[in-house]
ZADRENNU-197456 format. One line per field, with one value per residue (C-alpha): x, y, z; residue in three letters. Coordinates in steps of 0.1 Angstrom, whole numbers. Layout:
N
c1: (X:...)
c2: (Y:...)
c3: (Z:...)
aa: (ALA:...)
END
This chain:
814
c1: (3054:3060:3094:3104:3131:3142:3151:3165:3191:3207:3220:3223:3228:3199:3213:3201:3174:3137:3111:3094:3127:3134:3098:3102:3136:3124:3091:3114:3135:3109:3090:3058:3057:3020:3025:3047:3032:3044:3039:3040:3006:3012:3023:3044:3050:3044:3071:3074:3061:3063:3030:3041:3004:2970:2940:2904:2886:2869:2837:2838:2838:2854:2884:2918:2938:2974:3008:3032:3069:3073:3110:3097:3114:3082:3054:3021:2987:2966:2930:2928:2895:2915:2910:2943:2964:2984:3011:3046:3038:3058:3031:3031:3021:3010:3021:3002:3004:3010:2994:2978:2959:2928:2936:2956:2961:2955:2951:2919:2897:2877:2849:2869:2904:2932:2944:2980:2980:2969:2980:2975:2964:2978:2948:2954:2988:2975:2988:2971:2958:2950:2990:2994:2996:2958:2964:2974:2945:2922:2932:2962:2995:3018:3057:3084:3098:3132:3121:3135:3115:3114:3118:3101:3075:3082:3117:3106:3081:3099:3073:3098:3098:3084:3068:3074:3044:3062:3037:3055:3051:3050:3086:3102:3103:3137:3119:3098:3126:3142:3176:3161:3150:3183:3200:3175:3180:3217:3217:3195:3217:3249:3257:3274:3260:3262:3245:3244:3269:3250:3278:3301:3272:3262:3277:3273:3269:3253:3255:3252:3219:3220:3218:3185:3166:3169:3154:3141:3126:3103:3104:3133:3112:3090:3115:3148:3166:3154:3175:3168:3188:3182:3181:3175:3169:3147:3126:3096:3086:3076:3103:3124:3103:3126:3118:3080:3082:3097:3072:3041:3057:3055:3020:3028:3016:3040:3034:3064:3104:3108:3078:3089:3122:3112:3090:3116:3141:3116:3108:3147:3160:3126:3130:3102:3113:3091:3097:3084:3082:3111:3094:3064:3082:3074:3102:3127:3124:3110:3102:3086:3061:3028:2998:2979:2943:2922:2947:2937:2957:2947:2967:2981:2947:2928:2909:2908:2919:2911:2942:2943:2970:2987:2992:3032:3033:3060:3057:3071:3074:3036:3017:3016:3027:3027:3012:3048:3053:3019:3010:3022:3005:2986:3002:3039:3033:3057:3038:3050:3059:3083:3121:3135:3127:3134:3141:3131:3141:3134:3131:3096:3083:3061:3036:3028:3025:3001:2978:2976:2972:2943:2925:2922:2915:2947:2971:3000:3033:3051:3031:3032:3071:3071:3049:3069:3103:3124:3161:3171:3209:3190:3179:3212:3219:3182:3183:3219:3206:3173:3192:3220:3187:3170:3204:3205:3170:3152:3183:3187:3219:3224:3235:3262:3257:3228:3207:3196:3186:3187:3211:3211:3234:3220:3240:3252:3233:3257:3245:3265:3253:3264:3273:3262:3229:3223:3228:3207:3178:3181:3189:3223:3258:3268:3304:3316:3329:3295:3279:3302:3295:3260:3261:3285:3258:3232:3262:3261:3295:3306:3337:3349:3346:3352:3355:3323:3306:3304:3297:3275:3267:3233:3229:3202:3183:3172:3152:3135:3167:3168:3178:3202:3171:3166:3199:3193:3161:3183:3207:3178:3162:3194:3205:3174:3145:3144:3182:3172:3172:3138:3138:3116:3100:3112:3097:3071:3034:3003:2971:2947:2919:2893:2896:2869:2855:2857:2840:2810:2808:2806:2778:2760:2758:2750:2720:2708:2710:2691:2665:2655:2676:2696:2730:2736:2768:2765:2788:2811:2807:2775:2759:2769:2730:2727:2755:2732:2705:2699:2717:2757:2776:2803:2792:2805:2819:2822:2819:2851:2852:2868:2898:2889:2852:2840:2809:2788:2766:2798:2820:2817:2824:2793:2784:2756:2746:2711:2710:2725:2700:2672:2689:2690:2654:2640:2659:2639:2604:2610:2616:2581:2603:2587:2590:2625:2646:2681:2712:2747:2778:2802:2821:2813:2839:2842:2866:2869:2888:2876:2910:2923:2956:2952:2934:2897:2880:2864:2836:2819:2781:2753:2724:2689:2659:2624:2596:2566:2550:2557:2540:2528:2490:2477:2442:2440:2454:2460:2494:2505:2526:2560:2557:2580:2581:2594:2624:2625:2624:2653:2672:2662:2674:2707:2712:2701:2725:2754:2745:2733:2698:2688:2718:2700:2674:2651:2642:2618:2632:2623:2658:2664:2647:2627:2590:2583:2560:2573:2611:2639:2673:2691:2715:2738:2738:2775:2790:2796:2763:2749:2763:2740:2748:2722:2687:2656:2622:2600:2613:2597:2566:2580:2613:2592:2570:2603:2617:2586:2585:2560:2561:2599:2617:2653:2678:2716:2741:2774:2793:2825:2805:2789:2824:2836:2805:2792:2795:2807:2815:2787:2778:2759:2739:2721:2684:2663:2655:2633:2598:2595:2569:2551:2537:2517:2512:2495:2509:2493:2519:2521:2519:2549:2568:2584:2575:2615:2624:2598:2615:2649:2639:2625:2656:2676:2657:2646:2680:2693:2660:2642:2646:2623:2603:2580:2552:2519:2495:2490:2458:2448:2416:2381:2378:2415:2424:2436:2475:2478:2482:2482:2510:2508:2540:2549:2575:2593:2611:2632:2663:2688:2692:2657:2619:2611:2587:2561:2578:2609:2593:2571:2601:2617:2584:2576:2608:2602:2567:2581:2611:2583:2563:2592:2607:2578:2547:2533:2502:2490:2460:2433)
c2: (1328:1341:1336:1351:1335:1369:1382:1350:1352:1380:1355:1324:1313:1291:1287:1255:1252:1260:1271:1238:1219:1239:1234:1200:1198:1219:1199:1167:1181:1188:1222:1219:1244:1250:1263:1282:1315:1334:1371:1375:1364:1362:1395:1406:1434:1460:1487:1521:1552:1587:1610:1640:1655:1650:1666:1659:1635:1655:1633:1618:1637:1608:1600:1617:1615:1610:1612:1588:1582:1545:1543:1528:1556:1574:1586:1568:1582:1563:1570:1565:1569:1569:1599:1602:1603:1635:1649:1641:1609:1579:1548:1512:1509:1481:1481:1469:1428:1430:1403:1411:1383:1375:1403:1411:1446:1457:1490:1505:1537:1548:1572:1578:1585:1561:1543:1527:1508:1510:1527:1500:1500:1477:1453:1448:1442:1412:1432:1430:1465:1463:1462:1494:1528:1539:1569:1544:1518:1536:1546:1538:1529:1559:1551:1568:1596:1581:1550:1546:1549:1518:1492:1463:1464:1429:1440:1473:1458:1427:1404:1378:1366:1336:1331:1299:1299:1281:1263:1266:1246:1268:1253:1269:1305:1308:1305:1335:1357:1356:1351:1322:1306:1313:1295:1262:1267:1269:1237:1218:1225:1227:1262:1292:1321:1358:1377:1416:1430:1458:1472:1478:1493:1517:1554:1573:1610:1641:1639:1616:1595:1595:1632:1629:1598:1575:1542:1520:1484:1482:1444:1426:1393:1405:1428:1414:1437:1472:1492:1523:1545:1582:1595:1630:1647:1621:1630:1607:1598:1569:1542:1529:1506:1475:1478:1483:1453:1430:1441:1435:1401:1391:1405:1439:1472:1500:1533:1556:1551:1548:1523:1505:1497:1487:1461:1452:1443:1427:1401:1400:1395:1383:1409:1432:1471:1503:1540:1568:1603:1615:1652:1635:1618:1632:1642:1622:1590:1556:1528:1495:1490:1476:1496:1515:1512:1529:1537:1544:1541:1548:1526:1529:1518:1546:1522:1535:1505:1502:1487:1461:1463:1429:1444:1454:1490:1514:1546:1580:1606:1611:1583:1550:1552:1517:1482:1464:1438:1441:1478:1514:1544:1569:1599:1588:1580:1586:1610:1632:1661:1638:1652:1631:1595:1569:1536:1507:1469:1450:1414:1410:1382:1360:1349:1386:1398:1368:1377:1411:1400:1376:1401:1429:1410:1426:1402:1417:1405:1415:1399:1367:1367:1378:1348:1322:1335:1353:1352:1372:1378:1397:1429:1449:1435:1444:1479:1487:1474:1496:1525:1521:1518:1546:1568:1561:1560:1587:1611:1607:1613:1584:1595:1580:1552:1526:1536:1503:1487:1449:1428:1404:1380:1345:1315:1289:1260:1229:1195:1161:1136:1100:1084:1051:1067:1086:1055:1032:1056:1061:1027:1042:1038:1075:1081:1110:1129:1127:1139:1169:1179:1178:1199:1222:1227:1238:1263:1244:1246:1209:1194:1160:1155:1117:1085:1089:1117:1154:1184:1207:1245:1252:1292:1311:1313:1276:1277:1246:1224:1217:1179:1153:1140:1173:1170:1135:1150:1176:1148:1128:1154:1168:1132:1128:1104:1085:1076:1060:1021:1003:979:952:953:931:917:898:903:900:898:931:927:947:950:939:973:982:948:955:990:982:956:981:1006:981:965:999:1011:980:984:1020:1042:1067:1075:1113:1130:1160:1185:1175:1210:1221:1246:1248:1241:1213:1195:1195:1174:1137:1110:1114:1082:1093:1102:1136:1145:1180:1190:1199:1236:1249:1274:1293:1286:1295:1307:1303:1276:1257:1261:1230:1193:1173:1148:1131:1125:1131:1169:1169:1143:1165:1197:1173:1162:1199:1209:1185:1188:1225:1215:1191:1160:1147:1109:1102:1072:1086:1072:1081:1064:1089:1099:1118:1136:1142:1158:1159:1192:1226:1238:1208:1194:1160:1143:1143:1109:1097:1072:1057:1061:1050:1072:1065:1089:1079:1104:1107:1079:1040:1035:1065:1072:1051:1046:1012:1020:1049:1065:1045:1069:1051:1042:1033:996:1005:1021:986:965:983:979:942:936:952:930:899:904:909:878:894:880:874:895:931:941:974:993:1018:1045:1076:1090:1129:1145:1113:1108:1094:1067:1056:1054:1032:1025:996:971:945:914:905:878:903:921:944:975:1005:1008:1033:1052:1049:1063:1092:1128:1146:1166:1198:1193:1182:1215:1235:1222:1221:1186:1160:1128:1118:1086:1085:1059:1061:1031:1030:1011:998:973:960:957:936:914:911:878:888:853:831:803:771:746:715:713:703:666:663:682:707:712:742:755:786:805:836:851:882:905:939:968:980:947:951:921:920:912:880:869:873:850:826:822:819:790:772:757:741:726:762:772:803:824:856:875:870:891:918:924:951:965:949:922:926:937:974:975:942:930:897:887:856:838:811:789:763:734:710:686:681:645:631:637:651:637:652:646:665:695:695:693:723:743:741:754:785:790:789:814:839:833:838:868:888:873:862:842:818:828:801)
c3: (-27:-63:-77:-110:-127:-142:-109:-99:-126:-108:-80:-100:-136:-151:-184:-198:-176:-186:-164:-164:-157:-128:-110:-114:-98:-69:-67:-63:-37:-15:-23:-43:-73:-79:-114:-138:-151:-183:-179:-217:-226:-266:-274:-304:-326:-299:-292:-273:-292:-285:-290:-309:-313:-304:-326:-320:-345:-370:-369:-333:-299:-281:-306:-309:-340:-327:-346:-329:-335:-328:-342:-376:-396:-405:-380:-376:-377:-349:-336:-300:-278:-244:-223:-209:-243:-245:-266:-251:-235:-242:-247:-259:-295:-312:-350:-380:-378:-342:-318:-284:-263:-285:-311:-343:-355:-390:-408:-403:-408:-381:-388:-424:-407:-412:-380:-384:-351:-315:-283:-255:-221:-194:-200:-234:-227:-206:-173:-140:-142:-104:-98:-113:-98:-95:-120:-147:-138:-168:-201:-221:-202:-199:-200:-180:-199:-202:-219:-254:-285:-305:-280:-277:-251:-237:-226:-212:-190:-183:-197:-210:-174:-159:-124:-101:-76:-43:-23:9:41:74:82:49:59:43:9:16:-2:-35:-19:0:-32:-49:-19:-27:-65:-60:-38:-63:-92:-77:-91:-76:-59:-66:-39:-32:-8:10:30:-1:-19:9:10:41:38:60:95:122:125:165:161:144:157:189:197:228:233:263:265:244:248:222:201:202:177:165:141:121:97:91:54:48:15:-4:-33:-38:-73:-92:-87:-118:-141:-136:-99:-107:-130:-102:-78:-101:-111:-72:-70:-53:-66:-68:-48:-48:-49:-10:-6:-34:-22:12:-6:-29:-3:17:-10:-18:17:35:60:63:65:70:63:84:76:101:105:115:143:174:197:173:190:182:207:209:234:241:232:262:272:248:222:189:154:120:96:63:46:63:90:125:147:185:200:229:255:243:208:204:188:175:192:189:218:220:202:185:148:137:145:148:123:106:92:96:105:83:102:96:60:34:9:-21:5:26:29:57:64:91:79:103:104:134:148:163:181:155:182:190:154:147:175:166:129:137:162:138:106:90:74:55:34:65:91:71:72:111:120:103:120:93:95:127:108:79:101:93:58:44:63:46:13:14:24:-6:-32:-15:-20:-55:-67:-44:-40:-2:19:45:78:94:118:127:155:172:203:215:193:163:180:176:190:164:159:155:152:147:122:124:88:99:111:81:56:79:79:40:31:10:12:10:17:39:9:-8:24:28:-7:-3:29:9:-19:11:22:54:71:78:96:111:150:148:127:105:122:106:127:107:115:104:92:109:79:84:113:102:111:149:148:130:117:98:85:71:52:37:25:12:-6:-26:-33:-47:-37:-67:-64:-27:-34:-29:2:10:44:70:102:116:102:117:104:111:133:154:189:213:218:179:173:199:187:151:154:175:149:123:145:152:117:102:133:117:138:124:136:145:158:184:196:224:237:255:278:314:321:300:320:348:331:336:360:362:354:378:412:425:393:378:340:324:315:284:289:258:245:211:232:265:245:239:272:288:276:278:307:288:251:257:257:223:210:224:205:173:179:185:152:132:148:139:102:103:110:140:134:150:158:167:182:193:202:217:250:278:303:340:364:403:400:399:378:356:366:347:323:326:328:294:293:259:259:238:234:220:211:201:193:169:154:151:120:95:90:59:44:61:95:119:129:164:184:201:237:266:256:219:234:256:227:213:243:249:213:221:251:231:202:229:246:278:281:318:329:327:348:351:382:380:404:385:374:372:345:335:337:374:362:327:335:349:357:341:359:349:369:378:400:430:426:401:383:370:334:324:323:303:298:288:295:325:313:327:305:275:278:283:251:233:221:221:242:236:250:258:269:279:281:296:270:287:308:278:260:290:293:258:240:206:191:178:203:187:205:193:184:214:209:239:246:273:301:307:338:344:377:387:418:437:451:465:436:443:436:400:379:370:405:404:372:387:417:394:373:405:417:386:383:350:341:337:300:295:317:307:324:300:321:349:366:389:401:398:426:434:469:470:468:453:417:399:378:354:346:318:329:305:318:295:301:274:279:286:287:319:346:364:396:382:373:402:426:409:403:443:450:425:441:477:469:454:487:509:492:483:502:471:470:443:427:421)
aa: (MET:LYS:VAL:SER:THR:GLY:TRP:LEU:THR:ASP:TYR:ILE:SER:LEU:GLU:GLY:VAL:THR:ALA:GLU:GLU:LEU:ALA:ASP:LYS:ILE:THR:THR:ALA:GLY:ILE:GLU:ILE:ASP:GLY:VAL:GLU:ARG:ARG:ASN:LYS:GLY:LEU:SER:GLY:ILE:VAL:THR:GLY:TYR:VAL:LYS:SER:LYS:GLU:LYS:HIS:PRO:ASP:ALA:ASP:LYS:LEU:ASN:VAL:CYS:ILE:VAL:ASP:ALA:GLY:GLN:GLY:GLU:ASP:LEU:GLN:ILE:VAL:CYS:GLY:ALA:LYS:ASN:VAL:ALA:ALA:GLY:GLN:LYS:VAL:PRO:VAL:ALA:LEU:VAL:GLY:ALA:LYS:LEU:PRO:GLY:LEU:GLU:ILE:LYS:LYS:ALA:LYS:LEU:ARG:GLY:VAL:LEU:SER:GLN:GLY:MET:ILE:CYS:SER:ALA:LYS:GLU:LEU:GLY:LEU:ASN:ASP:LYS:LEU:LEU:PRO:LYS:GLU:LEU:GLN:GLU:GLY:ILE:LEU:VAL:LEU:PRO:GLU:ASN:THR:GLU:VAL:GLY:GLN:ASP:ILE:THR:LYS:VAL:LEU:GLY:LEU:ASN:ASP:GLU:ILE:LEU:GLU:PHE:ASP:LEU:THR:PRO:ASN:ARG:SER:ASP:CYS:LEU:SER:MET:ILE:GLY:ALA:ALA:TYR:GLU:VAL:SER:ALA:ILE:LEU:GLY:ARG:ASP:LEU:ASN:LEU:PRO:ASP:PRO:ALA:ALA:GLU:LEU:VAL:GLU:ALA:GLY:GLY:THR:ALA:ALA:ASP:SER:ILE:SER:VAL:LYS:ILE:GLU:ASP:GLU:ALA:PHE:CYS:SER:HIS:TYR:ALA:VAL:ARG:TYR:ILE:SER:GLY:VAL:LYS:PRO:ALA:PRO:SER:PRO:LEU:TRP:ILE:GLN:ASN:ARG:LEU:MET:ALA:ALA:GLY:VAL:ARG:PRO:ILE:ASN:ASN:ILE:VAL:ASP:ILE:THR:ASN:TYR:VAL:MET:LEU:GLU:TYR:GLY:GLN:PRO:LEU:HIS:ALA:PHE:ASP:GLY:ASP:GLN:VAL:GLU:GLY:GLY:VAL:LEU:GLY:VAL:ARG:PHE:ALA:ARG:GLU:GLY:GLU:VAL:LEU:THR:THR:LEU:ASP:GLY:GLN:GLU:ARG:LYS:LEU:GLU:PRO:GLN:MET:LEU:VAL:ILE:ALA:ASP:GLY:GLY:LYS:ALA:VAL:ALA:LEU:ALA:GLY:VAL:MET:GLY:GLY:LEU:ALA:THR:GLU:VAL:THR:GLY:GLU:THR:VAL:ASN:ILE:VAL:LEU:GLU:SER:ALA:LYS:PHE:ASP:GLY:GLY:THR:VAL:ARG:LYS:THR:SER:ARG:GLN:LEU:GLY:LEU:ARG:SER:GLU:ALA:SER:LEU:ARG:PHE:GLU:LYS:GLN:VAL:ASP:PRO:LYS:ALA:VAL:ILE:PRO:ALA:LEU:ASN:ARG:ALA:ALA:ALA:LEU:ILE:ALA:ARG:TYR:ALA:GLY:GLY:SER:VAL:HIS:GLU:GLY:ILE:VAL:GLN:ALA:GLY:SER:ASP:ALA:VAL:PRO:ASP:LYS:ILE:LEU:THR:LEU:SER:LEU:GLU:LYS:LEU:ASN:ASN:TYR:LEU:GLY:THR:GLU:LEU:SER:LEU:LEU:GLU:VAL:LYS:THR:LEU:PHE:GLY:ARG:LEU:ARG:PHE:LYS:CYS:GLY:ASP:VAL:ALA:GLN:GLY:VAL:VAL:GLU:VAL:GLN:VAL:PRO:SER:ARG:ARG:GLY:ASP:ILE:SER:TYR:ASP:VAL:ASP:LEU:ILE:GLU:GLU:ILE:ALA:ARG:LEU:TYR:GLY:TYR:ASP:ASN:ILE:PRO:THR:THR:LEU:ILE:GLU:GLY:VAL:THR:THR:PRO:GLY:ALA:LEU:THR:ARG:LYS:GLN:SER:VAL:ARG:ARG:GLU:LEU:ARG:ARG:MET:LEU:ALA:LEU:GLY:GLY:TYR:GLN:GLU:VAL:MET:GLY:TYR:SER:PHE:ILE:GLN:PRO:GLU:GLN:SER:LYS:LEU:PHE:PRO:ALA:PHE:SER:GLU:GLY:SER:LEU:PRO:VAL:LYS:LEU:ALA:MET:PRO:MET:SER:GLU:GLU:ARG:SER:VAL:LEU:ARG:THR:SER:LEU:LEU:PRO:GLN:LEU:LEU:ASP:ILE:ALA:LEU:TYR:ASN:THR:ASN:ARG:ARG:GLN:SER:ASP:LEU:ALA:LEU:PHE:GLU:ILE:GLY:ASN:VAL:PHE:PHE:THR:ASP:GLU:GLU:GLN:LEU:THR:ARG:GLN:PRO:ARG:GLU:LEU:PRO:VAL:LEU:GLY:LEU:LEU:LEU:SER:GLY:SER:ARG:THR:ALA:LYS:GLN:TRP:ASN:MET:THR:ALA:GLU:PRO:VAL:ASP:PHE:PHE:ASP:LEU:LYS:GLY:ALA:LEU:GLU:SER:VAL:PHE:ALA:TYR:LEU:GLY:LEU:THR:GLY:ARG:VAL:VAL:TYR:GLU:GLY:ASP:ALA:PRO:GLN:ASP:TYR:HIS:PRO:GLY:ARG:SER:ALA:SER:ILE:TYR:LEU:LEU:GLU:GLU:ASP:GLY:ARG:THR:ARG:ILE:GLY:THR:MET:GLY:GLN:LEU:HIS:PRO:GLU:LEU:GLN:ARG:LYS:LEU:ASP:LEU:GLU:ASP:THR:TYR:VAL:ALA:GLU:LEU:LEU:LEU:GLN:PRO:LEU:TYR:ASP:SER:ALA:ARG:ILE:SER:LEU:GLN:TYR:SER:GLU:LEU:GLN:ARG:PHE:PRO:GLY:MET:GLU:ARG:ASP:ILE:ALA:VAL:VAL:VAL:ASP:SER:ALA:VAL:PRO:ALA:GLY:ASN:LEU:LEU:THR:SER:ILE:ARG:GLU:ASN:GLY:GLY:THR:LEU:LEU:GLN:ASN:VAL:GLN:VAL:PHE:ASP:VAL:TYR:THR:GLY:GLY:LYS:MET:GLU:SER:GLY:LYS:LYS:SER:VAL:ALA:ILE:SER:LEU:LEU:TYR:ARG:HIS:THR:GLU:HIS:THR:LEU:THR:ASP:GLU:GLU:VAL:SER:GLU:VAL:HIS:GLU:LYS:VAL:VAL:ALA:ALA:LEU:GLN:GLN:THR:PHE:GLY:ALA:GLU:LEU:ARG:LYS)
END
């Protein structure tokens, strides 16, 4: 919001306060001022002049020789090249010695003809010519005929003005108007306000408004108040220069006196208005309703808009004539031929206006104010103020009475505030008198209701105040944040620390990154078909559907990290980056409801992806592609780092969408059984072909069991003082028996003496019986207190072998 200090002085004295000082005070009180702009860009020595005559330059086709009365006692001869210069015009004249932005005027001869100054354009005066009427945007600036000759141009154009740029937060809609800004400045400076009295200024004449127009509201939930005045005999023309100057200072382009006055009052009161050509309103009726299916409206910008049924419109007896709160229609536009107007002021629902504005991509100063909920009690005062100005500057007769539907009745908002609570919150010792004085500066009515308790009536313009803490904030900012004493923090302090989950997650990230994996972040929203890929972590659960998805490709919450990892891999592969080692730590989502009535389940998950080569091709080695065991090695490193060695087993059960012979489910062994915590392996060949990927290996782990079971504190043990004893065995078992099951059985029966066990060879084919395989296993036994004897080791070893024979039908291979 651009606030003109010159305009502000109509309501409050700014004597003794510079624009910079005022900006600092307003910023300190809670509304940030982005900057102070001076409209005068360094002009001096420029006055208004009257072009008495214009003749062609004798030696130049594009130059004119003008005789100009600039109020200097004698006429000036000025050579001008503007196409629109003409005798009888009032124009800005830069005298010899005048200064313009980047230019100083001197006497000169142009093609042999003396020029005693310069006739100026708007751009040369430092004005934004885009804010001028279109006919004045090119060539010299033509001033109104009644402009006095010889006047300083800075006074004529209101250039001795300074503009404060209010950077308003959404809750401070009260300052989207000059009067609202005046209330704020009055409270900050503690000075009196002098506001206009529209009812006293207005003189009604002519007939009765109700004889010419009627109004109705279809649904008062979306338009609580709609009011119009009928004004006849208007004469559209350029508005007075002072109105134009103030509009341009606020960044609004003047159009004609009718439209300019509605814009002026909107800036003054914050209440948007609209003027209809009364003779173009069919049936003499205006109604507020929703658009009909297939209805079309051409707005003032000349664009044809296809309306939707949820859009609020203003309609006459046959058609929509305006988008309520957004923009008027071209069919009822005020033009140079307009004689009678219907002036509208209303309170539209902000949410409905915002939806219409966003859907059509059409934002206006009016929609901005309705979206932020303007003062509901400003509807009638703004209407009367505009009608009075139109009668004065457009020659109209305001018909008697206001035609309206709905009501501007707003219940009083009364809040109570305890002085003790206020001082406790702020750490101050304000007295009741001081608090009442500050509320008086805000123009909040205030009275006592009990000892140390005040009752405050909040004006309707301050919709941002709803609770007593809002009142405390008002007192704090007016009292001055710098005046609030500094208080040391009291209370028990505790050292900061990561939670167990945070520690494990951070260590996982660190370890995988150091291991050559790159962390990625996929979308939480995926395609519905992707939610069917890979085994679900939650049996019988459904994907969570979004109520308002961005697109069909992002319409459900992910149930697995792997689809997004595959999308990222495909994106990189298509850009010739095929050697990938990726990981993501994120959440997946499930529900057991078709229509959500409660929060969906959210599970933390780790996803891994490997593809391409393990090592790059070099002169002395060939590229080695990654395989199943590279991925398994990464997982083993994770489990070892978390202290879960020996507690994780792999079962080759061909999970969904994995290669049937190169995949496994992962289980965590617990005291009461085992828990499935993830899957790993190569993608199924059909899925790889569908995605156009080379051999790709993925894994996915539930993190909650790892959070619960991980050993995140360092565990130290003494160095072994006694030698161990190794025993190797080779057992023949059915080919279907997983080696992991053999190792689990050995660990369970090896007791405390068994320190380590690992497979070092698997043999099939040759002389081996069909359907059988030989698994060679190395076992290491050690005692922490003494050197083992053969008898001690043999006793345990025989127990291990017997368990293998009994459980798996294993035979020792000789």
